[in-house]
Structures are given as structure tokens and as C-alpha cells.
N, C-alpha and C positions, 0 to 999 in steps of 0.2 A: 504494500499499499505506500502511495506517494503522499507526502505532505499534503493534506485535503482541507487545512483552515480555511484556503479561500475559494474552495469548491463552492459553486451554487448552480442553481437553475437546472439541476440533473437530479436524477433518482440517486436515493442513498446505495441502492443494491448497485450502483455503477463502481462505488470505491468500496463498499462493505460486502465483499462477495463470498467471505467466508470467515469463520471464527478467529482464524489469525489476524485478518485484518481488522476483525472488531477489537481484538485484544490491543492492538498497537494503537488503533482509536481512542480506545479507553485510556492507554497509558498516555497518551498526547494530551488528553484534557481532563482528566480523574482529578489532579492535583488543583488545577486552578478553579475548577467547579466546586470541590469540596471545601477550599480556602473560602470562597465567595459565600457558599451556603453557610458554613459555620459561623461567619460574621453575622449573618443575620439571624440565625436561629439560636446561636450560642449552644448547640447541642450537637456533639461530634457524633453520635450513634444516629440520630434524626437526619444529619446532613448526608450521613453515608448512604442511609436508605434512599432520601431523595435522590442523590446523584445516581446512585445505583438503578433506580426506577427509571430516571431518565435514558439511561445507555440500554435498560431492558427493552422500554419502548420504543427506542430506535431500531433496534435488532428486529424487534417484532413487527415493525411497519416498514421494514426498509426497502420492500418491495412494491410498495403504494404511496410513499411518503417522497413529495417533490419538495425540495428545499430551493427557495429562490432568493436566499440571502446568503451572505457568509455563514460558514457552518457553524463558526465558533460565535457569532451573533445569534443564530437561531438556537444553540444550547443554553446561552445564557438568559435568551428571552423565555425559553423551556423552563429553566431553572427557578425565575422570577415567578413564574406562575406555578411552579410547584411549592415554593416557599410560601405564597400567599394561599395556596390551599392548605397547607401545613398550618398556618395562623389559624385559618377559617376553622379547620377541623379542631385544633386544638381548642379554640375559642367555644366551640359546639360541644366537646366533651367535658370542658370545664364547667359549663352552664348545666349540663346535663348531671354531673357530679355534685354540682351544689344543689339541684333540685331533690337528686334522691338523698341528699343528707338533710335538705330542708323539710322532705316530707317524713324522713325516718325521725327527725326531731319533733316534728309537729305531732307524729303519731306516738312516739314517747312521751311526750309532753301531755297528749289528750289522755294517754291511758294512765300517768301518774296523777293527773287532774281527776279523773274519775275514780281512781282508788282513793284519792284523799278526800274527794268529796264523800264516797262511801263511807270511808272510817269516820269522818266528822257525823255523819248523818248517824251512824251506828252509835257513836258517842253520846251524842245529844238526846238520842232515844232512851239510852242507859240514863244519863241527867234528868230527863223529864220524868222518870219512874220514880226520882228520889226527890221531887216535888211533893208538896202538899198535894192531896187529891184534887181539890177545887183548881189549885193554882196550875196543875199539870193539865186538868181538863180544859181550861181557858187557852191555855199554850196551843194544845193540839187542836182545838176548834178553831184560832187565829192563823196558825202556822200551817198545820197540814191540810186543813179543810177550806182554807182561805176565807172565813167568815169574819166579816166587818165586826167592831165591836158591838154596835147596836143589836146586830143579828145574835151573837154570842149572848147579851144580856138579856134577849126574848127567850131564847131557847134555855136557859139555865134560871131563867126568872130572878135575874139580879140586876142591881143596877149598874148602868155604863161606867161609873166611878170605879165601881168593885170591880168590873173586867179590867178598866185601865190598871188599876193597883195590883192585880195578879200577873198581869202581862208584864209589867215594870218589875216585879218580884223575880217572875221566871226568866226574864232576860239579864238581869243583873247576875241572878245563880248560874246560868250557863255561862255568861261571860267570864264570869270569876273562875270557873273550873276548865273552860277550854284555855283561857288566857295561862292558867298556872301548868296545863300540860301541853302548851306549845303549840296548839291549834289554831 
């Protein structure tokens, strides 16, 4: 194979006729392409794969590829395109990785919150049992059944003020015990 850096306007197969020609062609251009690629990617392994892929593609398409510019210009243009694709793919993969981590974190957080809320609810139920009977009953009607003070007063035949007193007492009791237990 003759020096082909200035070959243009011809089929690659005209000067890459066999594997020996390919080897000479690679030896002639490998270091320049690799150095250029490493400069932009800062990753020796990725750069080697990118440059290798360019030569593989050239060899694979040698019978159909018409190059109408200086071969070295063509190689560096192909390399710039591969570097751009490398960064596009790297960015996409990083976003995908971040999304997986975010989803996992959210699921973990949701699971932790669910467990935490279940524990609090269980502990509140245990504490409500410790309240005086009427006080616990008022709390359950207010918080678990969602009744308003007026509705609770009517249902239990007590004054609204008494309902408020029982709720205040229940909430203070629960707050005190839950705070002591670090809930």
C-alpha cells in the first residue's frame, strides 16, 4: 500500500485491498487519531474503542464507500462524529442511571415512610387505649371517624366544650409520649 493520506475521490477498496493494506493504513493513522480522541474524551480505553470502531467501519464498508476528500480529513471528521456520539450516549446513560437511582430512592423513601406511618399509627392506637375511656372515645370519633366537635357532642350527649377538653387532653398525652419516644 502506498502512502494514501492524500487519496480522494476513489473507492476505499482501491487502496485497502487486503488485511495487510489495512494493517499499514491503521499503523499510519492510529496514533494521531487516538491522541486526538483522548484529548477530547480524557478516557484512553474509550478512545481506543472509538478509533478501532472507525477502522472497523471503514474496512466493513470499503467496497461501497466513496471518499471524495483527503482520507485524513475524512478520518478526523468521522472521529469528531464518533466523539459527539460518545458524549451523547454517555449523557443519556448518566441520565438513565440517575433516573434509576432516583426511582430507587423514591421507592425506598416511600417504603420507609409507609413503615414509619404504620409504626406511628400502631403506637398511637396503643396510647389511645391508655387514655381515660371517654377521652379515648372522643379522640377516635374525631381522628379516625372524622366527626366534627358538634357531631361528637351530639353523638355522646355531652357539651362541645367537654369534647374540646377531651381532645386537648388526648392530644397533649399523645404528643408527650410520642415526643419522648422520638416519633
